Biopython code that builds the backbone (N, CA, C, O; Angstrom):
import numpy as np
from Bio.PDB.StructureBuilder import StructureBuilder

atoms = [
    (1, "MET", "N", (34.609, 63.859, 121.018)),
    (1, "MET", "CA", (35.623, 64.080, 122.020)),
    (1, "MET", "C", (36.553, 65.232, 121.637)),
    (1, "MET", "O", (36.880, 66.069, 122.479)),
    (2, "LEU", "N", (36.976, 65.280, 120.387)),
    (2, "LEU", "CA", (37.854, 66.359, 119.964)),
    (2, "LEU", "C", (37.181, 67.725, 120.098)),
    (2, "LEU", "O", (37.846, 68.724, 120.373)),
    (3, "ASP", "N", (35.877, 67.767, 119.907)),
    (3, "ASP", "CA", (35.164, 69.038, 120.070)),
    (3, "ASP", "C", (35.331, 69.574, 121.482)),
    (3, "ASP", "O", (35.566, 70.767, 121.673)),
    (4, "ALA", "N", (35.211, 68.701, 122.464)),
    (4, "ALA", "CA", (35.358, 69.124, 123.862)),
    (4, "ALA", "C", (36.777, 69.594, 124.141)),
    (4, "ALA", "O", (36.979, 70.591, 124.835)),
    (5, "VAL", "N", (37.754, 68.885, 123.606)),
    (5, "VAL", "CA", (39.149, 69.284, 123.786)),
    (5, "VAL", "C", (39.405, 70.624, 123.104)),
    (5, "VAL", "O", (40.060, 71.499, 123.670)),
    (6, "LEU", "N", (38.890, 70.779, 121.898)),
    (6, "LEU", "CA", (39.032, 72.027, 121.154)),
    (6, "LEU", "C", (38.411, 73.193, 121.914)),
    (6, "LEU", "O", (39.033, 74.244, 122.067)),
    (7, "ASP", "N", (37.201, 73.004, 122.382)),
    (7, "ASP", "CA", (36.523, 74.059, 123.144)),
    (7, "ASP", "C", (37.307, 74.415, 124.403)),
    (7, "ASP", "O", (37.488, 75.592, 124.718)),
    (8, "HIS", "N", (37.767, 73.399, 125.115)),
    (8, "HIS", "CA", (38.515, 73.633, 126.350)),
    (8, "HIS", "C", (39.820, 74.367, 126.076)),
    (8, "HIS", "O", (40.161, 75.325, 126.770)),
    (9, "ARG", "N", (40.549, 73.908, 125.055)),
    (9, "ARG", "CA", (41.840, 74.534, 124.739)),
    (9, "ARG", "C", (41.654, 75.995, 124.336)),
    (9, "ARG", "O", (42.423, 76.857, 124.760)),
    (10, "LEU", "N", (40.640, 76.277, 123.524)),
    (10, "LEU", "CA", (40.398, 77.662, 123.116)),
    (10, "LEU", "C", (39.951, 78.505, 124.308)),
    (10, "LEU", "O", (40.374, 79.653, 124.446)),
    (11, "ALA", "N", (39.111, 77.953, 125.160)),
    (11, "ALA", "CA", (38.667, 78.694, 126.347)),
    (11, "ALA", "C", (39.853, 79.049, 127.234)),
    (11, "ALA", "O", (39.919, 80.155, 127.771)),
    (12, "ARG", "N", (40.779, 78.126, 127.389)),
    (12, "ARG", "CA", (41.981, 78.402, 128.199)),
    (12, "ARG", "C", (42.835, 79.490, 127.562)),
    (12, "ARG", "O", (43.351, 80.362, 128.262)),
    (13, "LEU", "N", (42.986, 79.447, 126.244)),
    (13, "LEU", "CA", (43.759, 80.479, 125.551)),
    (13, "LEU", "C", (43.129, 81.851, 125.735)),
    (13, "LEU", "O", (43.820, 82.826, 126.028)),
    (14, "VAL", "N", (41.817, 81.920, 125.562)),
    (14, "VAL", "CA", (41.113, 83.195, 125.697)),
    (14, "VAL", "C", (41.118, 83.668, 127.152)),
    (14, "VAL", "O", (41.155, 84.868, 127.424)),
    (15, "GLU", "N", (41.081, 82.727, 128.067)),
    (15, "GLU", "CA", (41.152, 83.082, 129.488)),
    (15, "GLU", "C", (42.490, 83.753, 129.800)),
    (15, "GLU", "O", (42.539, 84.740, 130.534)),
    (16, "ARG", "N", (43.561, 83.220, 129.244)),
    (16, "ARG", "CA", (44.903, 83.789, 129.457)),
    (16, "ARG", "C", (45.148, 85.047, 128.644)),
    (16, "ARG", "O", (45.900, 85.929, 129.059)),
    (17, "HIS", "N", (44.505, 85.128, 127.477)),
    (17, "HIS", "CA", (44.688, 86.259, 126.563)),
    (17, "HIS", "C", (43.318, 86.724, 126.085)),
    (17, "HIS", "O", (42.903, 86.380, 124.979)),
    (18, "PRO", "N", (42.609, 87.499, 126.904)),
    (18, "PRO", "CA", (41.214, 87.859, 126.607)),
    (18, "PRO", "C", (40.982, 88.526, 125.251)),
    (18, "PRO", "O", (39.889, 88.420, 124.696)),
    (19, "ARG", "N", (41.969, 89.194, 124.723)),
    (19, "ARG", "CA", (41.801, 89.891, 123.437)),
    (19, "ARG", "C", (42.359, 89.080, 122.265)),
    (19, "ARG", "O", (42.554, 89.616, 121.174)),
    (20, "LEU", "N", (42.610, 87.814, 122.487)),
    (20, "LEU", "CA", (43.267, 86.942, 121.508)),
    (20, "LEU", "C", (42.608, 86.967, 120.134)),
    (20, "LEU", "O", (43.299, 87.035, 119.118)),
    (21, "LEU", "N", (41.302, 86.914, 120.095)),
    (21, "LEU", "CA", (40.600, 86.774, 118.820)),
    (21, "LEU", "C", (40.184, 88.106, 118.208)),
    (21, "LEU", "O", (39.408, 88.137, 117.253)),
    (22, "GLU", "N", (40.697, 89.204, 118.753)),
    (22, "GLU", "CA", (40.313, 90.526, 118.271)),
    (22, "GLU", "C", (41.075, 90.983, 117.033)),
    (22, "GLU", "O", (40.623, 91.891, 116.336)),
    (23, "ASP", "N", (42.213, 90.376, 116.750)),
    (23, "ASP", "CA", (42.955, 90.786, 115.558)),
    (23, "ASP", "C", (43.531, 89.551, 114.862)),
    (23, "ASP", "O", (43.516, 88.446, 115.406)),
    (24, "ILE", "N", (44.028, 89.762, 113.671)),
    (24, "ILE", "CA", (44.489, 88.649, 112.843)),
    (24, "ILE", "C", (45.662, 87.912, 113.474)),
    (24, "ILE", "O", (45.740, 86.688, 113.380)),
    (25, "ASP", "N", (46.573, 88.634, 114.115)),
    (25, "ASP", "CA", (47.712, 87.963, 114.741)),
    (25, "ASP", "C", (47.249, 87.018, 115.841)),
    (25, "ASP", "O", (47.750, 85.899, 115.952)),
    (26, "GLY", "N", (46.306, 87.458, 116.645)),
    (26, "GLY", "CA", (45.777, 86.618, 117.712)),
    (26, "GLY", "C", (45.018, 85.426, 117.167)),
    (26, "GLY", "O", (45.147, 84.315, 117.679)),
    (27, "ARG", "N", (44.225, 85.654, 116.127)),
    (27, "ARG", "CA", (43.489, 84.543, 115.523)),
    (27, "ARG", "C", (44.443, 83.510, 114.946)),
    (27, "ARG", "O", (44.217, 82.307, 115.079)),
    (28, "CYS", "N", (45.518, 83.981, 114.301)),
    (28, "CYS", "CA", (46.520, 83.055, 113.754)),
    (28, "CYS", "C", (47.220, 82.284, 114.867)),
    (28, "CYS", "O", (47.485, 81.091, 114.721)),
    (29, "ALA", "N", (47.518, 82.950, 115.972)),
    (29, "ALA", "CA", (48.132, 82.268, 117.114)),
    (29, "ALA", "C", (47.195, 81.198, 117.668)),
    (29, "ALA", "O", (47.636, 80.102, 118.017)),
    (30, "ALA", "N", (45.915, 81.513, 117.747)),
    (30, "ALA", "CA", (44.935, 80.532, 118.219)),
    (30, "ALA", "C", (44.875, 79.340, 117.272)),
    (30, "ALA", "O", (44.821, 78.194, 117.719)),
    (31, "VAL", "N", (44.885, 79.598, 115.983)),
    (31, "VAL", "CA", (44.866, 78.514, 114.995)),
    (31, "VAL", "C", (46.088, 77.628, 115.180)),
    (31, "VAL", "O", (45.967, 76.403, 115.193)),
    (32, "ARG", "N", (47.271, 78.235, 115.324)),
    (32, "ARG", "CA", (48.491, 77.440, 115.497)),
    (32, "ARG", "C", (48.426, 76.576, 116.760)),
    (32, "ARG", "O", (48.958, 75.466, 116.783)),
    (33, "ALA", "N", (47.783, 77.081, 117.795)),
    (33, "ALA", "CA", (47.656, 76.312, 119.036)),
    (33, "ALA", "C", (46.642, 75.172, 118.902)),
    (33, "ALA", "O", (46.780, 74.135, 119.552)),
    (34, "LEU", "N", (45.638, 75.364, 118.069)),
    (34, "LEU", "CA", (44.563, 74.379, 117.937)),
    (34, "LEU", "C", (44.792, 73.353, 116.840)),
    (34, "LEU", "O", (44.273, 72.240, 116.923)),
    (35, "VAL", "N", (45.550, 73.697, 115.824)),
    (35, "VAL", "CA", (45.682, 72.842, 114.642)),
    (35, "VAL", "C", (46.280, 71.459, 114.937)),
    (35, "VAL", "O", (45.975, 70.525, 114.196)),
    (36, "PRO", "N", (47.101, 71.269, 115.959)),
    (36, "PRO", "CA", (47.563, 69.901, 116.230)),
    (36, "PRO", "C", (46.424, 68.918, 116.508)),
    (36, "PRO", "O", (46.594, 67.710, 116.348)),
    (37, "LEU", "N", (45.284, 69.425, 116.917)),
    (37, "LEU", "CA", (44.135, 68.547, 117.155)),
    (37, "LEU", "C", (43.649, 67.884, 115.867)),
    (37, "LEU", "O", (43.054, 66.808, 115.916)),
    (38, "LEU", "N", (43.893, 68.505, 114.730)),
    (38, "LEU", "CA", (43.520, 67.889, 113.452)),
    (38, "LEU", "C", (44.167, 66.512, 113.296)),
    (38, "LEU", "O", (43.581, 65.594, 112.722)),
    (39, "PHE", "N", (45.371, 66.392, 113.814)),
    (39, "PHE", "CA", (46.129, 65.161, 113.635)),
    (39, "PHE", "C", (45.754, 64.096, 114.663)),
    (39, "PHE", "O", (46.291, 62.989, 114.644)),
    (40, "GLN", "N", (44.846, 64.433, 115.542)),
    (40, "GLN", "CA", (44.313, 63.451, 116.488)),
    (40, "GLN", "C", (42.979, 62.880, 115.999)),
    (40, "GLN", "O", (42.409, 61.993, 116.635)),
    (41, "ALA", "N", (42.498, 63.379, 114.895)),
    (41, "ALA", "CA", (41.232, 62.893, 114.334)),
    (41, "ALA", "C", (41.382, 61.430, 113.940)),
    (41, "ALA", "O", (42.454, 60.984, 113.531)),
    (42, "THR", "N", (40.290, 60.702, 114.071)),
    (42, "THR", "CA", (40.319, 59.271, 113.750)),
    (42, "THR", "C", (39.951, 58.977, 112.303)),
    (42, "THR", "O", (40.029, 57.830, 111.862)),
    (43, "SER", "N", (39.546, 60.015, 111.557)),
    (43, "SER", "CA", (39.205, 59.821, 110.152)),
    (43, "SER", "C", (39.387, 61.147, 109.418)),
    (43, "SER", "O", (39.400, 62.207, 110.044)),
    (44, "PRO", "N", (39.526, 61.093, 108.102)),
    (44, "PRO", "CA", (39.612, 62.331, 107.335)),
    (44, "PRO", "C", (38.376, 63.214, 107.520)),
    (44, "PRO", "O", (38.493, 64.437, 107.599)),
    (45, "ASP", "N", (37.207, 62.603, 107.588)),
    (45, "ASP", "CA", (35.984, 63.387, 107.786)),
    (45, "ASP", "C", (36.014, 64.137, 109.115)),
    (45, "ASP", "O", (35.601, 65.294, 109.192)),
    (46, "GLU", "N", (36.501, 63.479, 110.149)),
    (46, "GLU", "CA", (36.584, 64.147, 111.452)),
    (46, "GLU", "C", (37.606, 65.280, 111.406)),
    (46, "GLU", "O", (37.381, 66.338, 111.995)),
    (47, "ALA", "N", (38.720, 65.071, 110.716)),
    (47, "ALA", "CA", (39.736, 66.122, 110.586)),
    (47, "ALA", "C", (39.158, 67.342, 109.876)),
    (47, "ALA", "O", (39.414, 68.475, 110.284)),
    (48, "VAL", "N", (38.391, 67.122, 108.830)),
    (48, "VAL", "CA", (37.752, 68.227, 108.108)),
    (48, "VAL", "C", (36.774, 68.957, 109.020)),
    (48, "VAL", "O", (36.729, 70.188, 109.031)),
    (49, "ARG", "N", (35.996, 68.206, 109.779)),
    (49, "ARG", "CA", (35.032, 68.811, 110.696)),
    (49, "ARG", "C", (35.742, 69.649, 111.759)),
    (49, "ARG", "O", (35.296, 70.748, 112.090)),
    (50, "VAL", "N", (36.848, 69.127, 112.291)),
    (50, "VAL", "CA", (37.621, 69.865, 113.293)),
    (50, "VAL", "C", (38.216, 71.124, 112.671)),
    (50, "VAL", "O", (38.207, 72.187, 113.292)),
    (51, "GLY", "N", (38.729, 71.011, 111.461)),
    (51, "GLY", "CA", (39.269, 72.188, 110.771)),
    (51, "GLY", "C", (38.213, 73.255, 110.576)),
    (51, "GLY", "O", (38.474, 74.438, 110.796)),
    (52, "ARG", "N", (37.033, 72.854, 110.168)),
    (52, "ARG", "CA", (35.939, 73.817, 109.989)),
    (52, "ARG", "C", (35.525, 74.439, 111.317)),
    (52, "ARG", "O", (35.162, 75.614, 111.376)),
    (53, "ARG", "N", (35.581, 73.649, 112.372)),
    (53, "ARG", "CA", (35.236, 74.174, 113.704)),
    (53, "ARG", "C", (36.275, 75.192, 114.166)),
    (53, "ARG", "O", (35.926, 76.198, 114.782)),
    (54, "ILE", "N", (37.549, 74.936, 113.872)),
    (54, "ILE", "CA", (38.596, 75.907, 114.198)),
    (54, "ILE", "C", (38.330, 77.215, 113.462)),
    (54, "ILE", "O", (38.465, 78.293, 114.040)),
    (55, "VAL", "N", (37.959, 77.124, 112.206)),
    (55, "VAL", "CA", (37.617, 78.320, 111.424)),
    (55, "VAL", "C", (36.471, 79.074, 112.092)),
    (55, "VAL", "O", (36.545, 80.287, 112.282)),
    (56, "ALA", "N", (35.423, 78.354, 112.442)),
    (56, "ALA", "CA", (34.240, 78.990, 113.022)),
    (56, "ALA", "C", (34.541, 79.635, 114.373)),
    (56, "ALA", "O", (34.061, 80.732, 114.657)),
    (57, "LEU", "N", (35.323, 78.967, 115.195)),
    (57, "LEU", "CA", (35.583, 79.468, 116.540)),
    (57, "LEU", "C", (36.580, 80.617, 116.579)),
    (57, "LEU", "O", (36.487, 81.497, 117.434)),
    (58, "THR", "N", (37.541, 80.608, 115.646)),
    (58, "THR", "CA", (38.587, 81.633, 115.687)),
    (58, "THR", "C", (38.313, 82.811, 114.759)),
    (58, "THR", "O", (38.850, 83.900, 114.963)),
    (59, "GLY", "N", (37.494, 82.602, 113.755)),
    (59, "GLY", "CA", (37.266, 83.656, 112.775)),
    (59, "GLY", "C", (38.368, 83.742, 111.737)),
    (59, "GLY", "O", (38.386, 84.664, 110.921)),
    (60, "ALA", "N", (39.282, 82.794, 111.762)),
    (60, "ALA", "CA", (40.351, 82.746, 110.761)),
    (60, "ALA", "C", (39.811, 82.069, 109.504)),
    (60, "ALA", "O", (38.786, 81.388, 109.549)),
    (61, "GLY", "N", (40.489, 82.256, 108.409)),
    (61, "GLY", "CA", (40.079, 81.626, 107.163)),
    (61, "GLY", "C", (40.533, 80.181, 107.086)),
    (61, "GLY", "O", (41.469, 79.774, 107.774)),
    (62, "ILE", "N", (39.867, 79.418, 106.251)),
    (62, "ILE", "CA", (40.241, 78.015, 106.068)),
    (62, "ILE", "C", (41.661, 77.900, 105.524)),
    (62, "ILE", "O", (42.364, 76.931, 105.811)),
    (63, "ASP", "N", (42.082, 78.893, 104.738)),
    (63, "ASP", "CA", (43.450, 78.884, 104.221)),
    (63, "ASP", "C", (44.454, 79.017, 105.353)),
    (63, "ASP", "O", (45.519, 78.401, 105.305)),
    (64, "THR", "N", (44.139, 79.801, 106.362)),
    (64, "THR", "CA", (45.023, 79.955, 107.520)),
    (64, "THR", "C", (45.153, 78.636, 108.265)),
    (64, "THR", "O", (46.246, 78.267, 108.693)),
    (65, "VAL", "N", (44.048, 77.929, 108.419)),
    (65, "VAL", "CA", (44.065, 76.627, 109.092)),
    (65, "VAL", "C", (44.864, 75.624, 108.259)),
    (65, "VAL", "O", (45.652, 74.855, 108.810)),
    (66, "ALA", "N", (44.670, 75.626, 106.952)),
    (66, "ALA", "CA", (45.392, 74.689, 106.083)),
    (66, "ALA", "C", (46.896, 74.945, 106.125)),
    (66, "ALA", "O", (47.681, 74.000, 106.213)),
    (67, "ILE", "N", (47.302, 76.202, 106.064)),
    (67, "ILE", "CA", (48.735, 76.545, 106.114)),
    (67, "ILE", "C", (49.316, 76.152, 107.466)),
    (67, "ILE", "O", (50.419, 75.610, 107.534)),
    (68, "ALA", "N", (48.581, 76.422, 108.545)),
    (68, "ALA", "CA", (49.061, 76.047, 109.881)),
    (68, "ALA", "C", (49.193, 74.532, 110.004)),
    (68, "ALA", "O", (50.131, 74.040, 110.630)),
    (69, "ALA", "N", (48.262, 73.795, 109.411)),
    (69, "ALA", "CA", (48.320, 72.338, 109.452)),
    (69, "ALA", "C", (49.540, 71.823, 108.688)),
    (69, "ALA", "O", (50.236, 70.924, 109.160)),
    (70, "LEU", "N", (49.794, 72.387, 107.520)),
    (70, "LEU", "CA", (50.967, 71.976, 106.739)),
    (70, "LEU", "C", (52.264, 72.315, 107.467)),
    (70, "LEU", "O", (53.200, 71.515, 107.482)),
    (71, "THR", "N", (52.317, 73.488, 108.063)),
    (71, "THR", "CA", (53.505, 73.901, 108.812)),
    (71, "THR", "C", (53.735, 72.976, 110.004)),
    (71, "THR", "O", (54.864, 72.578, 110.286)),
    (72, "HIS", "N", (52.654, 72.643, 110.694)),
    (72, "HIS", "CA", (52.757, 71.713, 111.834)),
    (72, "HIS", "C", (53.267, 70.351, 111.361)),
    (72, "HIS", "O", (54.153, 69.768, 111.985)),
    (73, "LEU", "N", (52.721, 69.859, 110.284)),
    (73, "LEU", "CA", (53.128, 68.571, 109.744)),
    (73, "LEU", "C", (54.586, 68.593, 109.304)),
    (73, "LEU", "O", (55.333, 67.657, 109.590)),
    (74, "GLU", "N", (54.994, 69.646, 108.616)),
    (74, "GLU", "CA", (56.393, 69.760, 108.190)),
    (74, "GLU", "C", (57.324, 69.780, 109.392)),
    (74, "GLU", "O", (58.378, 69.145, 109.372)),
    (75, "GLY", "N", (56.942, 70.504, 110.435)),
    (75, "GLY", "CA", (57.754, 70.541, 111.645)),
    (75, "GLY", "C", (57.848, 69.170, 112.299)),
    (75, "GLY", "O", (58.907, 68.790, 112.798)),
    (76, "ALA", "N", (56.755, 68.435, 112.297)),
    (76, "ALA", "CA", (56.758, 67.099, 112.884)),
    (76, "ALA", "C", (57.624, 66.137, 112.074)),
    (76, "ALA", "O", (58.281, 65.261, 112.636)),
    (77, "LEU", "N", (57.621, 66.303, 110.762)),
    (77, "LEU", "CA", (58.394, 65.413, 109.902)),
    (77, "LEU", "C", (59.883, 65.745, 109.884)),
    (77, "LEU", "O", (60.725, 64.852, 109.800)),
    (78, "HIS", "N", (60.200, 67.045, 109.964)),
    (78, "HIS", "CA", (61.582, 67.478, 109.791)),
    (78, "HIS", "C", (62.249, 67.928, 111.087)),
    (78, "HIS", "O", (63.451, 68.193, 111.101)),
    (79, "GLY", "N", (61.496, 68.017, 112.161)),
    (79, "GLY", "CA", (62.076, 68.410, 113.436)),
    (79, "GLY", "C", (62.058, 69.919, 113.634)),
    (79, "GLY", "O", (61.704, 70.670, 112.726)),
    (80, "PRO", "N", (62.443, 70.354, 114.828)),
    (80, "PRO", "CA", (62.351, 71.767, 115.191)),
    (80, "PRO", "C", (63.314, 72.667, 114.402)),
    (80, "PRO", "O", (63.106, 73.879, 114.352)),
    (81, "GLU", "N", (64.349, 72.108, 113.792)),
    (81, "GLU", "CA", (65.281, 72.927, 113.034)),
    (81, "GLU", "C", (64.749, 73.334, 111.665)),
    (81, "GLU", "O", (65.339, 74.174, 110.986)),
    (82, "TYR", "N", (63.622, 72.728, 111.261)),
    (82, "TYR", "CA", (63.001, 73.054, 109.977)),
    (82, "TYR", "C", (62.516, 74.491, 109.999)),
    (82, "TYR", "O", (61.836, 74.890, 110.945)),
    (83, "PRO", "N", (62.847, 75.284, 108.979)),
    (83, "PRO", "CA", (62.410, 76.688, 108.993)),
    (83, "PRO", "C", (60.896, 76.815, 108.814)),
    (83, "PRO", "O", (60.329, 76.261, 107.872)),
    (84, "HIS", "N", (60.257, 77.537, 109.710)),
    (84, "HIS", "CA", (58.812, 77.769, 109.640)),
    (84, "HIS", "C", (58.598, 79.179, 109.136)),
    (84, "HIS", "O", (59.152, 80.130, 109.686)),
    (85, "PHE", "N", (57.810, 79.319, 108.107)),
    (85, "PHE", "CA", (57.569, 80.637, 107.507)),
    (85, "PHE", "C", (56.276, 81.192, 107.939)),
    (85, "PHE", "O", (55.911, 82.295, 107.531)),
]
sb = StructureBuilder()
sb.init_structure("model")
sb.init_model(0)
sb.init_chain("A")
sb.init_seg("    ")
for serial, (resi, resn, name, xyz) in enumerate(atoms, 1):
    if name == "N":
        sb.init_residue(resn, " ", resi, " ")
    sb.init_atom(name, np.array(xyz, "f"), 0.0, 1.0, " ", f" {name:<3s}", serial, name[0])
structure = sb.get_structure()
């Protein structure tokens, strides 16, 4: 199920921003938009699979996905006033 949501969300992003995945800034923006799906996974294995799929679909590195996931988690734990780097 998450695969379908991931595919749909990325397709919508690319539809709105056709050149999104052409440069690193766009790929990072796509990762930030997709990474919340990691936290909807029902198991650690599914979260890893979703993370790898984000890497494959966006062309971003696994480190970019991991940093985005940590930043998302920190924001969720500390609220919107938490500084995001």
